N, C-alpha and C positions, 0 to 999 in steps of 0.2 A: 346213688349212695347215700347212705345216709349220715349224720354230722358223727354221729359216735364212732361210726364202721371207719370213716375216713380220720377221726383220731385215732385211734386203735391201729390204724396201718402207720401213720407219722410215728406215733411212739415205738413201735417197730424197727422202723428205720431208725428211729434216735439210740435205740437199744445198741442195735447193731453198727451205729457210727462210732458209737462208744467202745464199743469190743474191738473194734477195726482201730482205734487211738490207741488203746493202750495195745494191739498187738502192735503197732508199727512204734511207742514208745520204748516196749520192749526187742523193738530189731535194730541192730547198729545200722543195717544198711537204709533206713527213714533217714529220708530228711528234715531241717526245721523247717521246709516250703510244706513240704509235703502233709507232714503231721497240723502245722496249721489249716490249711486247704481242707482237711475232714473238721476238725473242731468251727471252722467257720460255717459248713454243711452242718454238720447237728445244731448248731446257733440259729442256724435257719430255721431249722425244723422244730428246735424250740420255740423259738418267736412267732412259726406258723400256727402252729397248735396255741397258745396261748392265743394268738391272734381269734380262730375259731372261737376258743372256750370265750370269750370275753363277747364274742360277737353273736355267736349262737347261731349263723350261718356257715353255711359254704357258700364261695365266692371263686 
């Protein structure tokens, strides 16, 4: 898989998590813990994308 393809996949997952976070924020049944977990996963994806872009390689 090329670096660009992998980055595109990570970006799509990041966007999907953002939508999921927004849905959870507006859903009364969502707990703060659930929202925090979604945000943590989103941040991990962003960190991975930044690392790949900085290194220019897949690991």
